[in-house]
Backbone bond lengths (Angstrom), bond angles and torsions (degrees), N, CA, C in turn:
res aa  C-N    CA-C-N  psi(-1)  N-CA   C-N-CA  omega(-1)  CA-C   N-CA-C  phi
1 M - - - 1.452 - - 1.529 108.57 -
2 T 1.298 115.66 142.36 1.454 122.45 -178.53 1.528 110.89 -69.69
3 V 1.324 115.41 134.27 1.458 119.25 176.51 1.525 108.86 -75.56
4 L 1.341 117.27 -52.24 1.467 121.90 178.86 1.510 109.24 -128.41
5 D 1.315 116.35 116.35 1.466 122.44 175.45 1.526 106.87 -84.79
6 R 1.320 115.72 95.71 1.463 120.85 -174.61 1.533 112.48 -64.60
7 A 1.308 117.05 -34.27 1.460 119.61 178.38 1.529 110.11 -63.93
8 H 1.323 116.76 -40.73 1.469 121.18 177.84 1.533 110.03 -64.41
9 F 1.326 116.18 -45.05 1.457 121.03 179.22 1.530 110.19 -60.27
10 D 1.321 117.05 -42.42 1.468 120.49 177.23 1.532 111.21 -62.28
11 R 1.334 116.40 -42.98 1.474 119.51 179.56 1.526 111.05 -63.17
12 M 1.319 116.73 -42.90 1.461 120.62 -176.08 1.526 112.73 -71.01
13 T 1.323 116.84 -22.56 1.469 120.75 -178.00 1.524 112.73 -112.73
14 G 1.309 116.48 4.46 1.458 119.51 -176.76 1.519 111.83 64.20
15 A 1.332 116.95 23.15 1.462 124.16 -178.22 1.527 112.06 57.13
16 D 1.310 116.13 23.77 1.465 122.09 178.61 1.529 108.28 -80.17
17 R 1.321 116.98 109.95 1.465 121.68 -174.39 1.527 112.36 -62.68
18 A 1.318 117.29 -37.21 1.474 119.69 178.80 1.528 109.92 -65.36
19 L 1.320 116.78 -42.94 1.462 120.80 177.94 1.524 110.50 -64.78
20 Q 1.321 117.01 -41.60 1.458 120.13 178.75 1.524 111.07 -61.50
21 A 1.318 116.89 -41.78 1.466 120.22 178.13 1.526 110.46 -61.96
22 E 1.323 116.28 -40.49 1.465 120.15 178.28 1.527 111.11 -64.56
23 V 1.321 116.89 -43.90 1.464 121.68 179.84 1.531 110.30 -63.19
24 V 1.318 116.56 -43.15 1.470 120.24 178.14 1.528 109.91 -60.63
25 G 1.319 117.13 -43.44 1.461 120.82 178.63 1.518 112.43 -62.18
26 L 1.316 116.56 -42.92 1.460 120.53 178.31 1.526 111.09 -64.19
27 F 1.315 115.83 -42.27 1.459 119.64 -179.90 1.521 110.12 -62.60
28 R 1.325 116.56 -45.20 1.475 120.34 178.64 1.525 110.74 -58.31
29 A 1.321 116.76 -44.56 1.465 120.65 -179.04 1.534 111.18 -62.71
30 Q 1.312 116.66 -42.45 1.460 120.44 179.16 1.522 111.57 -67.76
31 A 1.321 116.76 -31.63 1.462 121.27 -176.78 1.519 111.69 -60.84
32 E 1.313 117.89 -31.49 1.460 120.31 179.05 1.530 110.91 -60.48
33 G 1.312 116.89 -45.42 1.462 120.86 178.28 1.511 112.32 -68.69
34 W 1.325 116.58 -37.78 1.457 119.47 179.77 1.515 111.26 -65.17
35 T 1.325 116.12 -39.31 1.461 119.75 -179.79 1.517 110.37 -59.55
36 A 1.313 116.35 -45.78 1.468 120.15 179.31 1.530 110.70 -62.90
37 A 1.321 116.76 -41.81 1.471 120.24 -178.82 1.519 111.63 -66.59
38 C 1.319 117.43 -29.22 1.465 120.65 -178.18 1.515 112.82 -80.12
39 D 1.311 116.80 4.83 1.459 119.07 174.65 1.519 110.66 -78.64
40 G 1.329 117.09 4.53 1.452 121.23 172.04 1.513 115.14 101.44
41 G 1.313 117.98 7.81 1.457 120.17 177.49 1.518 111.48 -69.24
42 D 1.312 115.64 -178.34 1.464 120.66 -176.54 1.522 113.98 -60.52
43 G 1.312 118.57 -27.92 1.459 120.81 -174.74 1.508 115.48 -90.50
44 W 1.322 118.08 10.77 1.456 118.51 -174.03 1.521 113.00 -64.84
45 R 1.321 117.64 -37.52 1.473 119.26 -177.90 1.527 111.51 -63.48
46 A 1.311 116.94 -44.68 1.468 120.50 178.93 1.527 110.36 -64.76
47 A 1.324 116.47 -41.17 1.465 120.23 179.75 1.523 111.09 -63.69
48 V 1.314 116.81 -44.27 1.467 121.14 -179.45 1.529 110.13 -65.19
49 H 1.321 116.78 -39.58 1.463 120.10 179.09 1.532 110.77 -64.67
50 T 1.316 116.63 -45.10 1.462 120.97 178.77 1.524 110.63 -63.80
51 M 1.325 116.19 -43.50 1.454 121.11 179.43 1.531 110.49 -61.06
52 K 1.324 116.68 -40.49 1.467 120.80 179.71 1.522 110.39 -59.18
53 G 1.326 116.82 -46.46 1.456 119.96 -179.79 1.518 112.52 -64.63
54 S 1.316 116.42 -42.86 1.461 120.41 178.44 1.525 110.86 -63.84
55 A 1.321 115.79 -42.68 1.460 120.37 -179.89 1.531 111.12 -63.39
56 R 1.308 116.41 -44.96 1.471 119.65 178.46 1.522 111.41 -61.23
57 G 1.318 115.28 -39.75 1.455 119.66 -177.15 1.513 114.39 -60.98
58 I 1.329 116.68 -31.60 1.468 118.10 -177.41 1.525 113.30 -111.99
59 G 1.310 117.44 7.17 1.457 120.02 172.89 1.515 115.51 91.03
60 L 1.325 117.63 21.89 1.466 121.19 175.31 1.530 107.67 -88.87
61 T 1.321 115.37 76.43 1.458 121.62 -168.47 1.523 113.47 -67.11
62 A 1.325 118.13 -40.26 1.463 120.16 -179.00 1.530 110.82 -66.55
63 L 1.320 116.39 -39.25 1.462 119.75 177.95 1.524 110.56 -65.72
64 A 1.316 117.08 -44.31 1.466 120.05 178.70 1.528 110.86 -59.50
65 A 1.320 116.57 -40.59 1.470 120.20 179.39 1.525 111.13 -66.36
66 A 1.322 117.23 -40.53 1.469 120.19 178.60 1.521 110.53 -64.51
67 C 1.321 116.50 -39.50 1.465 120.36 178.15 1.515 111.14 -64.47
68 E 1.314 116.12 -43.74 1.463 119.48 179.34 1.526 110.81 -62.97
69 A 1.324 116.69 -39.83 1.462 120.12 178.20 1.529 110.62 -63.90
70 A 1.318 117.30 -38.62 1.476 120.30 178.91 1.524 110.50 -66.66
71 E 1.331 116.39 -39.92 1.466 119.77 -179.50 1.518 112.07 -61.56
72 T 1.308 116.73 -31.99 1.462 120.67 -175.31 1.527 112.81 -104.80
73 A 1.318 116.89 4.03 1.474 120.49 -177.49 1.524 110.79 -68.38
74 P 1.326 116.20 143.27 1.464 119.37 172.71 1.532 109.28 -64.40
75 E 1.293 116.16 155.10 1.460 122.00 -177.13 1.528 112.02 -52.04
76 T 1.316 117.13 -36.02 1.467 121.04 -177.32 1.526 113.03 -72.42
77 E 1.323 117.28 -12.39 1.470 120.92 -177.04 1.524 113.08 -113.32
78 I 1.317 117.82 6.89 1.464 120.73 -175.22 1.524 112.51 -64.86
79 V 1.300 118.12 -41.12 1.474 120.25 -179.72 1.527 109.71 -58.85
80 A 1.321 117.30 -47.08 1.467 121.34 179.38 1.527 110.91 -66.33
81 A 1.316 116.83 -38.97 1.467 120.26 -179.94 1.526 111.19 -65.24
82 L 1.327 116.74 -39.67 1.469 119.64 177.96 1.523 111.39 -69.33
83 A 1.303 117.36 -33.26 1.471 120.35 174.71 1.523 109.70 -64.03
84 A 1.327 116.63 -39.43 1.469 120.73 177.59 1.528 110.69 -65.86
85 V 1.325 117.15 -37.79 1.464 120.70 176.90 1.524 109.99 -63.73
86 R 1.318 117.66 -45.55 1.473 120.82 179.38 1.525 110.63 -60.62
87 A 1.318 117.85 -42.38 1.466 121.45 178.86 1.532 110.51 -64.60
88 A 1.326 116.38 -43.40 1.469 119.87 178.90 1.529 111.08 -66.09
89 L 1.317 117.32 -35.88 1.461 121.00 177.06 1.533 110.15 -65.15
90 N 1.319 116.88 -42.22 1.468 119.73 176.89 1.524 111.14 -61.11
91 D 1.340 116.56 -42.58 1.469 120.71 177.22 1.528 110.82 -63.16
92 A 1.326 116.22 -40.81 1.468 120.85 179.80 1.521 110.73 -63.98
93 L 1.313 116.41 -44.21 1.467 119.51 179.12 1.523 111.17 -63.87
94 A 1.324 117.11 -38.20 1.467 120.39 176.84 1.528 110.80 -64.72
95 A 1.322 116.77 -41.14 1.467 120.53 178.76 1.529 110.76 -65.19
96 L 1.318 116.88 -39.01 1.458 119.99 177.97 1.523 110.95 -67.87
97 E 1.318 117.48 -36.77 1.471 121.45 176.11 1.525 109.60 -61.17
98 Q 1.324 115.98 -45.70 1.460 120.74 179.26 1.528 110.30 -63.16
99 F 1.307 116.35 -44.16 1.462 120.48 178.23 1.516 110.99 -58.75
100 A 1.342 116.24 -46.56 1.466 120.80 -179.13 1.528 110.60 -62.72
101 A 1.318 117.35 -40.46 1.456 120.99 -179.95 1.528 111.34 -65.13
102 E 1.321 116.51 -39.70 1.464 120.82 179.53 1.525 111.84 -71.32
103 A 1.322 116.07 -31.48 1.474 120.51 -178.08 1.527 111.80 -78.90
104 A 1.324 116.57 -18.40 1.475 120.21 -177.13 1.503 112.79 -74.51
């Protein structure tokens, strides 16, 4: 599964590099809070849901899929599902870093 669908990101931002840089910055800032929430506290469901929407919006397909899987995971699989979300988030952040470096 694609980590970052660049064509989708271009469509959603009109391929505007300044806007893309702003979106990447906002996503990075939000990721800090999501990471903490995914440690299994009470707010993890809301964080995962918000992350899923943000990820879908900019083409982070693997992260969105991991979030959706966590939202629907049985109670006995939540720890593993949240670990998968954290791993997908790390991959997404790395892909965004690479994108930002290439766009600079």
